[in-house]
C-alpha positions as CSV (number, residue, x, y, z in Angstrom):
1,M,105.9,111.5,88.1
2,E,102.8,112.3,90.1
3,F,103.9,109.9,92.8
4,M,107.3,111.3,93.0
5,N,105.9,114.9,93.1
6,L,103.7,113.8,96.1
7,L,106.8,112.4,97.8
8,I,108.7,115.7,97.4
9,D,105.7,117.7,98.5
10,Y,105.2,115.5,101.5
11,F,108.9,115.8,102.5
12,S,108.8,119.5,102.0
13,V,105.8,120.0,104.4
14,N,106.5,117.2,107.0
15,G,110.3,116.7,106.9
16,V,110.0,112.9,107.1
17,I,107.6,110.2,105.8
18,D,106.3,107.3,107.9
19,L,106.7,104.4,105.5
20,K,103.1,103.4,106.2
21,M,102.0,106.6,104.5
22,L,103.1,105.2,101.2
23,T,100.1,102.8,101.3
24,K,97.6,105.5,102.3
25,S,96.0,108.5,100.5
26,P,97.2,110.6,98.7
27,F,99.9,108.0,97.6
28,S,97.4,105.2,97.2
29,D,95.0,107.4,95.1
30,I,97.3,107.3,92.1
31,H,96.8,103.6,91.4
32,S,94.2,101.3,92.8
33,G,96.8,98.5,93.3
34,G,99.0,100.8,95.4
35,I,102.7,101.4,95.2
36,V,103.7,97.8,94.6
37,E,101.4,97.4,91.5
38,L,102.3,100.9,90.3
39,F,106.1,100.3,90.4
40,G,106.6,96.6,90.9
41,A,108.3,95.0,93.9
42,D,111.9,95.9,93.1
43,T,111.3,99.6,92.5
44,T,109.0,99.8,95.5
45,L,111.9,98.5,97.7
46,K,114.2,101.1,96.1
47,I,111.7,103.8,96.9
48,R,111.3,102.5,100.4
49,D,115.1,102.4,100.9
50,T,115.4,106.0,99.6
51,V,112.7,107.3,101.9
52,M,114.3,105.6,104.8
53,E,117.7,107.1,103.9
54,I,116.1,110.6,103.6
55,N,114.3,110.1,106.9
56,N,117.6,109.1,108.6
57,N,119.4,112.1,107.2
58,C,116.7,114.4,108.5
59,I,116.6,112.8,111.9
60,T,120.3,112.8,112.5
61,A,121.0,116.2,111.0
């Protein structure tokens, strides 16, 4: 939940998220192994795809 809340907050403030940010603080502060170890590869890819979709919607809107 903490990770998802960070995503929502980041989107609210910045509008889009550079995917590289998901491997940096504050996102990397939640788990020492980063997003992949926190969620696993499959879920990480789903999160990435969702972030990309939101980014695309914000850019084209």
